[in-house]
PQR file with spaces between the fields and no chain letter, atoms N, CA, C, O and H, PARSE charges and radii, in Angstrom:
ATOM       1  N    UNK     1      28.951   39.872  152.162 -0.4000 1.5000
ATOM       2  CA   UNK     1      28.661   39.026  153.313 -0.0000 2.0000
ATOM       3  C    UNK     1      27.452   38.158  152.976  0.5500 1.7000
ATOM       4  O    UNK     1      26.463   38.649  152.431 -0.5500 1.4000
ATOM       5  N    UNK     2      27.533   36.899  153.292 -0.4000 1.5000
ATOM       6  CA   UNK     2      26.440   35.978  152.979 -0.0000 2.0000
ATOM       7  C    UNK     2      25.178   36.346  153.754  0.5500 1.7000
ATOM       8  O    UNK     2      25.248   36.778  154.905 -0.5500 1.4000
ATOM       9  H    UNK     2      28.336   36.501  153.734  0.4000 1.0000
ATOM      10  N    UNK     3      24.040   36.173  153.119 -0.4000 1.5000
ATOM      11  CA   UNK     3      22.764   36.510  153.736 -0.0000 2.0000
ATOM      12  C    UNK     3      21.968   35.252  154.082  0.5500 1.7000
ATOM      13  O    UNK     3      20.747   35.310  154.223 -0.5500 1.4000
ATOM      14  H    UNK     3      23.983   35.823  152.184  0.4000 1.0000
ATOM      15  N    UNK     4      22.641   34.141  154.215 -0.4000 1.5000
ATOM      16  CA   UNK     4      21.962   32.895  154.511 -0.0000 2.0000
ATOM      17  C    UNK     4      21.323   32.934  155.894  0.5500 1.7000
ATOM      18  O    UNK     4      21.904   33.445  156.851 -0.5500 1.4000
ATOM      19  H    UNK     4      23.633   34.095  154.100  0.4000 1.0000
ATOM      20  N    UNK     5      20.124   32.386  155.978 -0.4000 1.5000
ATOM      21  CA   UNK     5      19.420   32.234  157.251 -0.0000 2.0000
ATOM      22  C    UNK     5      19.099   33.549  157.959  0.5500 1.7000
ATOM      23  O    UNK     5      18.948   33.571  159.181 -0.5500 1.4000
ATOM      24  H    UNK     5      19.651   31.971  155.201  0.4000 1.0000
ATOM      25  N    UNK     6      18.996   34.623  157.219 -0.4000 1.5000
ATOM      26  CA   UNK     6      18.593   35.888  157.818 -0.0000 2.0000
ATOM      27  C    UNK     6      17.152   36.174  157.431  0.5500 1.7000
ATOM      28  O    UNK     6      16.737   35.842  156.321 -0.5500 1.4000
ATOM      29  H    UNK     6      19.119   34.605  156.227  0.4000 1.0000
ATOM      30  N    UNK     7      16.383   36.778  158.320 -0.4000 1.5000
ATOM      31  CA   UNK     7      14.968   37.046  158.039 -0.0000 2.0000
ATOM      32  C    UNK     7      14.721   38.344  157.276  0.5500 1.7000
ATOM      33  O    UNK     7      13.586   38.819  157.242 -0.5500 1.4000
ATOM      34  H    UNK     7      16.720   37.047  159.223  0.4000 1.0000
ATOM      35  N    UNK     8      15.736   38.924  156.670 -0.4000 1.5000
ATOM      36  CA   UNK     8      15.576   40.194  155.957 -0.0000 2.0000
ATOM      37  C    UNK     8      14.408   40.181  154.970  0.5500 1.7000
ATOM      38  O    UNK     8      13.586   41.096  155.008 -0.5500 1.4000
ATOM      39  H    UNK     8      16.658   38.538  156.697  0.4000 1.0000
ATOM      40  N    UNK     9      14.299   39.178  154.086 -0.4000 1.5000
ATOM      41  CA   UNK     9      13.167   39.180  153.152 -0.0000 2.0000
ATOM      42  C    UNK     9      11.819   39.131  153.871  0.5500 1.7000
ATOM      43  O    UNK     9      10.855   39.738  153.406 -0.5500 1.4000
ATOM      44  H    UNK     9      14.967   38.435  154.055  0.4000 1.0000
ATOM      45  N    UNK    10      11.738   38.427  154.982 -0.4000 1.5000
ATOM      46  CA   UNK    10      10.484   38.358  155.743 -0.0000 2.0000
ATOM      47  C    UNK    10      10.127   39.709  156.333  0.5500 1.7000
ATOM      48  O    UNK    10       8.955   40.085  156.362 -0.5500 1.4000
ATOM      49  H    UNK    10      12.522   37.934  155.360  0.4000 1.0000
ATOM      50  N    UNK    11      11.124   40.441  156.801 -0.4000 1.5000
ATOM      51  CA   UNK    11      10.894   41.780  157.350 -0.0000 2.0000
ATOM      52  C    UNK    11      10.306   42.677  156.257  0.5500 1.7000
ATOM      53  O    UNK    11       9.322   43.381  156.482 -0.5500 1.4000
ATOM      54  H    UNK    11      12.076   40.136  156.777  0.4000 1.0000
ATOM      55  N    UNK    12      10.915   42.642  155.082 -0.4000 1.5000
ATOM      56  CA   UNK    12      10.444   43.482  153.975 -0.0000 2.0000
ATOM      57  C    UNK    12       9.047   43.070  153.530  0.5500 1.7000
ATOM      58  O    UNK    12       8.203   43.925  153.260 -0.5500 1.4000
ATOM      59  H    UNK    12      11.714   42.070  154.899  0.4000 1.0000
ATOM      60  N    UNK    13       8.797   41.763  153.454 -0.4000 1.5000
ATOM      61  CA   UNK    13       7.492   41.276  153.028 -0.0000 2.0000
ATOM      62  C    UNK    13       6.393   41.702  154.000  0.5500 1.7000
ATOM      63  O    UNK    13       5.255   41.930  153.589 -0.5500 1.4000
ATOM      64  H    UNK    13       9.482   41.069  153.674  0.4000 1.0000
ATOM      65  N    UNK    14       6.728   41.811  155.289 -0.4000 1.5000
ATOM      66  CA   UNK    14       5.753   42.195  156.307 -0.0000 2.0000
ATOM      67  C    UNK    14       5.552   43.709  156.386  0.5500 1.7000
ATOM      68  O    UNK    14       4.738   44.184  157.178 -0.5500 1.4000
ATOM      69  H    UNK    14       7.653   41.626  155.623  0.4000 1.0000
ATOM      70  N    UNK    15       6.286   44.466  155.570 -0.4000 1.5000
ATOM      71  CA   UNK    15       6.103   45.912  155.546 -0.0000 2.0000
ATOM      72  C    UNK    15       7.150   46.687  156.317  0.5500 1.7000
ATOM      73  O    UNK    15       7.095   47.916  156.367 -0.5500 1.4000
ATOM      74  H    UNK    15       6.947   44.080  154.927  0.4000 1.0000
ATOM      75  N    UNK    16       8.105   45.991  156.919 -0.4000 1.5000
ATOM      76  CA   UNK    16       9.194   46.664  157.635 -0.0000 2.0000
ATOM      77  C    UNK    16      10.245   47.152  156.643  0.5500 1.7000
ATOM      78  O    UNK    16      10.255   46.742  155.482 -0.5500 1.4000
ATOM      79  H    UNK    16       8.150   44.993  156.878  0.4000 1.0000
ATOM      80  N    UNK    17      11.119   48.022  157.105 -0.4000 1.5000
ATOM      81  CA   UNK    17      12.186   48.545  156.258 -0.0000 2.0000
ATOM      82  C    UNK    17      13.530   48.286  156.922  0.5500 1.7000
ATOM      83  O    UNK    17      13.710   48.571  158.106 -0.5500 1.4000
ATOM      84  H    UNK    17      11.111   48.355  158.047  0.4000 1.0000
ATOM      85  N    UNK    18      14.471   47.745  156.160 -0.4000 1.5000
ATOM      86  CA   UNK    18      15.815   47.530  156.682 -0.0000 2.0000
ATOM      87  C    UNK    18      16.473   48.897  156.790  0.5500 1.7000
ATOM      88  O    UNK    18      16.582   49.616  155.796 -0.5500 1.4000
ATOM      89  H    UNK    18      14.324   47.513  155.198  0.4000 1.0000
ATOM      90  N    UNK    19      16.915   49.262  158.003 -0.4000 1.5000
ATOM      91  CA   UNK    19      17.525   50.569  158.222 -0.0000 2.0000
ATOM      92  C    UNK    19      19.047   50.491  158.260  0.5500 1.7000
ATOM      93  O    UNK    19      19.730   51.505  158.112 -0.5500 1.4000
ATOM      94  H    UNK    19      16.827   48.678  158.810  0.4000 1.0000
ATOM      95  N    UNK    20      19.575   49.287  158.459 -0.4000 1.5000
ATOM      96  CA   UNK    20      21.019   49.076  158.418 -0.0000 2.0000
ATOM      97  C    UNK    20      21.258   47.670  157.904  0.5500 1.7000
ATOM      98  O    UNK    20      20.831   46.694  158.521 -0.5500 1.4000
ATOM      99  H    UNK    20      19.020   48.464  158.579  0.4000 1.0000
ATOM     100  N    UNK    21      21.940   47.569  156.778 -0.4000 1.5000
ATOM     101  CA   UNK    21      22.204   46.269  156.163 -0.0000 2.0000
ATOM     102  C    UNK    21      23.060   45.398  157.084  0.5500 1.7000
ATOM     103  O    UNK    21      23.622   45.880  158.068 -0.5500 1.4000
ATOM     104  H    UNK    21      22.287   48.362  156.277  0.4000 1.0000
ATOM     105  N    UNK    22      23.149   44.124  156.754 -0.4000 1.5000
ATOM     106  CA   UNK    22      23.927   43.173  157.552 -0.0000 2.0000
ATOM     107  C    UNK    22      25.364   43.672  157.699  0.5500 1.7000
ATOM     108  O    UNK    22      25.993   44.096  156.729 -0.5500 1.4000
ATOM     109  H    UNK    22      22.693   43.732  155.955  0.4000 1.0000
ATOM     110  N    UNK    23      25.867   43.611  158.929 -0.4000 1.5000
ATOM     111  CA   UNK    23      27.251   44.000  159.196 -0.0000 2.0000
ATOM     112  C    UNK    23      27.824   43.098  160.278  0.5500 1.7000
ATOM     113  O    UNK    23      27.088   42.532  161.085 -0.5500 1.4000
ATOM     114  H    UNK    23      25.356   43.267  159.717  0.4000 1.0000
ATOM     115  N    UNK    24      29.145   42.971  160.284 -0.4000 1.5000
ATOM     116  CA   UNK    24      29.836   42.156  161.281 -0.0000 2.0000
ATOM     117  C    UNK    24      30.093   42.997  162.522  0.5500 1.7000
ATOM     118  O    UNK    24      30.327   44.202  162.435 -0.5500 1.4000
ATOM     119  H    UNK    24      29.743   43.431  159.628  0.4000 1.0000
ATOM     120  N    UNK    25      30.045   42.352  163.661 -0.4000 1.5000
ATOM     121  CA   UNK    25      30.452   42.977  164.913 -0.0000 2.0000
ATOM     122  C    UNK    25      31.069   41.889  165.774  0.5500 1.7000
ATOM     123  O    UNK    25      31.123   40.733  165.353 -0.5500 1.4000
ATOM     124  H    UNK    25      29.854   41.373  163.731  0.4000 1.0000
ATOM     125  N    UNK    26      31.529   42.226  166.953 -0.4000 1.5000
ATOM     126  CA   UNK    26      32.358   41.318  167.754 -0.0000 2.0000
ATOM     127  C    UNK    26      31.736   39.957  168.049  0.5500 1.7000
ATOM     128  O    UNK    26      32.475   38.987  168.219 -0.5500 1.4000
ATOM     129  H    UNK    26      31.485   43.165  167.295  0.4000 1.0000
ATOM     130  N    UNK    27      30.434   39.845  168.115 -0.4000 1.5000
ATOM     131  CA   UNK    27      29.809   38.569  168.474 -0.0000 2.0000
ATOM     132  C    UNK    27      29.126   37.873  167.305  0.5500 1.7000
ATOM     133  O    UNK    27      28.501   36.831  167.501 -0.5500 1.4000
ATOM     134  H    UNK    27      29.834   40.633  167.976  0.4000 1.0000
ATOM     135  N    UNK    28      29.226   38.409  166.112 -0.4000 1.5000
ATOM     136  CA   UNK    28      28.590   37.773  164.960 -0.0000 2.0000
ATOM     137  C    UNK    28      28.208   38.784  163.900  0.5500 1.7000
ATOM     138  O    UNK    28      28.999   39.655  163.538 -0.5500 1.4000
ATOM     139  H    UNK    28      29.734   39.256  165.952  0.4000 1.0000
ATOM     140  N    UNK    29      26.967   38.656  163.399 -0.4000 1.5000
ATOM     141  CA   UNK    29      26.470   39.569  162.376 -0.0000 2.0000
ATOM     142  C    UNK    29      25.077   40.025  162.775  0.5500 1.7000
ATOM     143  O    UNK    29      24.385   39.350  163.535 -0.5500 1.4000
ATOM     144  H    UNK    29      26.324   37.948  163.693  0.4000 1.0000
ATOM     145  N    UNK    30      24.675   41.172  162.257 -0.4000 1.5000
ATOM     146  CA   UNK    30      23.352   41.693  162.592 -0.0000 2.0000
ATOM     147  C    UNK    30      22.862   42.639  161.520  0.5500 1.7000
ATOM     148  O    UNK    30      23.631   43.081  160.666 -0.5500 1.4000
ATOM     149  H    UNK    30      25.237   41.721  161.639  0.4000 1.0000
ATOM     150  N    UNK    31      21.580   42.948  161.568 -0.4000 1.5000
ATOM     151  CA   UNK    31      21.019   44.028  160.763 -0.0000 2.0000
ATOM     152  C    UNK    31      19.918   44.670  161.583  0.5500 1.7000
ATOM     153  O    UNK    31      19.402   44.068  162.525 -0.5500 1.4000
ATOM     154  H    UNK    31      20.955   42.590  162.261  0.4000 1.0000
ATOM     155  N    UNK    32      19.559   45.892  161.224 -0.4000 1.5000
ATOM     156  CA   UNK    32      18.523   46.641  161.931 -0.0000 2.0000
ATOM     157  C    UNK    32      17.359   46.876  160.981  0.5500 1.7000
ATOM     158  O    UNK    32      17.539   46.995  159.769 -0.5500 1.4000
ATOM     159  H    UNK    32      19.979   46.381  160.460  0.4000 1.0000
ATOM     160  N    UNK    33      16.159   46.940  161.558 -0.4000 1.5000
ATOM     161  CA   UNK    33      14.996   47.250  160.730 -0.0000 2.0000
ATOM     162  C    UNK    33      14.009   48.091  161.514  0.5500 1.7000
ATOM     163  O    UNK    33      13.974   48.061  162.745 -0.5500 1.4000
ATOM     164  H    UNK    33      16.013   46.843  162.542  0.4000 1.0000
ATOM     165  N    UNK    34      13.214   48.835  160.779 -0.4000 1.5000
ATOM     166  CA   UNK    34      12.168   49.656  161.365 -0.0000 2.0000
ATOM     167  C    UNK    34      10.866   48.878  161.365  0.5500 1.7000
ATOM     168  O    UNK    34      10.418   48.413  160.317 -0.5500 1.4000
ATOM     169  H    UNK    34      13.243   48.859  159.780  0.4000 1.0000
ATOM     170  N    UNK    35      10.266   48.737  162.516 -0.4000 1.5000
ATOM     171  CA   UNK    35       8.985   48.042  162.643 -0.0000 2.0000
ATOM     172  C    UNK    35       7.854   49.004  162.288  0.5500 1.7000
ATOM     173  O    UNK    35       8.039   50.220  162.258 -0.5500 1.4000
ATOM     174  H    UNK    35      10.630   49.115  163.368  0.4000 1.0000
ATOM     175  N    UNK    36       6.703   48.444  162.027 -0.4000 1.5000
ATOM     176  CA   UNK    36       5.556   49.269  161.636 -0.0000 2.0000
ATOM     177  C    UNK    36       5.121   50.241  162.726  0.5500 1.7000
ATOM     178  O    UNK    36       4.497   51.261  162.433 -0.5500 1.4000
ATOM     179  H    UNK    36       6.553   47.456  162.052  0.4000 1.0000
ATOM     180  N    UNK    37       5.446   49.932  163.988 -0.4000 1.5000
ATOM     181  CA   UNK    37       5.053   50.816  165.090 -0.0000 2.0000
ATOM     182  C    UNK    37       6.055   51.947  165.330  0.5500 1.7000
ATOM     183  O    UNK    37       5.886   52.739  166.257 -0.5500 1.4000
ATOM     184  H    UNK    37       5.953   49.104  164.227  0.4000 1.0000
ATOM     185  N    UNK    38       7.098   52.023  164.495 -0.4000 1.5000
ATOM     186  CA   UNK    38       8.076   53.094  164.602 -0.0000 2.0000
ATOM     187  C    UNK    38       9.339   52.743  165.364  0.5500 1.7000
ATOM     188  O    UNK    38      10.291   53.522  165.359 -0.5500 1.4000
ATOM     189  H    UNK    38       7.235   51.379  163.742  0.4000 1.0000
ATOM     190  N    UNK    39       9.374   51.601  166.014 -0.4000 1.5000
ATOM     191  CA   UNK    39      10.569   51.192  166.743 -0.0000 2.0000
ATOM     192  C    UNK    39      11.613   50.627  165.787  0.5500 1.7000
ATOM     193  O    UNK    39      11.280   50.063  164.745 -0.5500 1.4000
ATOM     194  H    UNK    39       8.600   50.968  166.018  0.4000 1.0000
ATOM     195  N    UNK    40      12.884   50.788  166.160 -0.4000 1.5000
ATOM     196  CA   UNK    40      13.967   50.166  165.405 -0.0000 2.0000
ATOM     197  C    UNK    40      14.446   48.959  166.190  0.5500 1.7000
ATOM     198  O    UNK    40      14.709   49.048  167.389 -0.5500 1.4000
ATOM     199  H    UNK    40      13.155   51.246  167.007  0.4000 1.0000
ATOM     200  N    UNK    41      14.556   47.836  165.509 -0.4000 1.5000
ATOM     201  CA   UNK    41      14.955   46.585  166.138 -0.0000 2.0000
ATOM     202  C    UNK    41      16.178   46.037  165.423  0.5500 1.7000
ATOM     203  O    UNK    41      16.476   46.420  164.292 -0.5500 1.4000
ATOM     204  H    UNK    41      14.342   47.764  164.535  0.4000 1.0000
ATOM     205  N    UNK    42      16.882   45.134  166.097 -0.4000 1.5000
ATOM     206  CA   UNK    42      18.040   44.494  165.503 -0.0000 2.0000
ATOM     207  C    UNK    42      17.917   42.988  165.567  0.5500 1.7000
ATOM     208  O    UNK    42      17.349   42.433  166.508 -0.5500 1.4000
ATOM     209  H    UNK    42      16.640   44.823  167.016  0.4000 1.0000
ATOM     210  N    UNK    43      18.457   42.335  164.555 -0.4000 1.5000
ATOM     211  CA   UNK    43      18.495   40.882  164.526 -0.0000 2.0000
ATOM     212  C    UNK    43      19.959   40.469  164.540  0.5500 1.7000
ATOM     213  O    UNK    43      20.760   40.954  163.741 -0.5500 1.4000
ATOM     214  H    UNK    43      18.919   42.785  163.791  0.4000 1.0000
ATOM     215  N    UNK    44      20.301   39.567  165.461 -0.4000 1.5000
ATOM     216  CA   UNK    44      21.676   39.138  165.648 -0.0000 2.0000
ATOM     217  C    UNK    44      21.802   37.659  165.322  0.5500 1.7000
ATOM     218  O    UNK    44      20.961   36.849  165.712 -0.5500 1.4000
ATOM     219  H    UNK    44      19.651   39.174  166.111  0.4000 1.0000
ATOM     220  N    UNK    45      22.858   37.321  164.604 -0.4000 1.5000
ATOM     221  CA   UNK    45      23.214   35.923  164.394 -0.0000 2.0000
ATOM     222  C    UNK    45      24.583   35.737  165.011  0.5500 1.7000
ATOM     223  O    UNK    45      25.580   36.230  164.483 -0.5500 1.4000
ATOM     224  H    UNK    45      23.541   37.979  164.287  0.4000 1.0000
ATOM     225  N    UNK    46      24.639   35.022  166.134 -0.4000 1.5000
ATOM     226  CA   UNK    46      25.907   34.805  166.826 -0.0000 2.0000
ATOM     227  C    UNK    46      26.763   33.835  166.046  0.5500 1.7000
ATOM     228  O    UNK    46      26.262   32.865  165.476 -0.5500 1.4000
ATOM     229  H    UNK    46      23.829   34.621  166.563  0.4000 1.0000
ATOM     230  N    UNK    47      28.042   34.096  166.024 -0.4000 1.5000
ATOM     231  CA   UNK    47      28.995   33.199  165.386 -0.0000 2.0000
ATOM     232  C    UNK    47      29.924   32.665  166.465  0.5500 1.7000
ATOM     233  O    UNK    47      30.569   33.428  167.184 -0.5500 1.4000
ATOM     234  H    UNK    47      28.449   34.883  166.488  0.4000 1.0000
ATOM     235  N    UNK    48      29.977   31.374  166.562 -0.4000 1.5000
ATOM     236  CA   UNK    48      30.808   30.730  167.580 -0.0000 2.0000
ATOM     237  C    UNK    48      32.121   30.291  166.960  0.5500 1.7000
ATOM     238  O    UNK    48      32.154   29.770  165.845 -0.5500 1.4000
ATOM     239  H    UNK    48      29.453   30.755  165.978  0.4000 1.0000
ATOM     240  N    UNK    49      33.179   30.503  167.680 -0.4000 1.5000
ATOM     241  CA   UNK    49      34.515   30.124  167.197 -0.0000 2.0000
ATOM     242  C    UNK    49      34.717   28.642  167.250  0.5500 1.7000
ATOM     243  O    UNK    49      35.784   28.151  166.881 -0.5500 1.4000
ATOM     244  H    UNK    49      33.152   30.926  168.586  0.4000 1.0000
């Protein structure tokens, strides 16, 4: 899956850890990462038909 326009490298550079690689779901693509404060967050890129 293409990784264009995703902030994954920025998350890693800031000290976060990707906890779930990019995957497709019904509304587009997303990945999850662990923030420095212990929370898990997700980034979504919507894909329009």
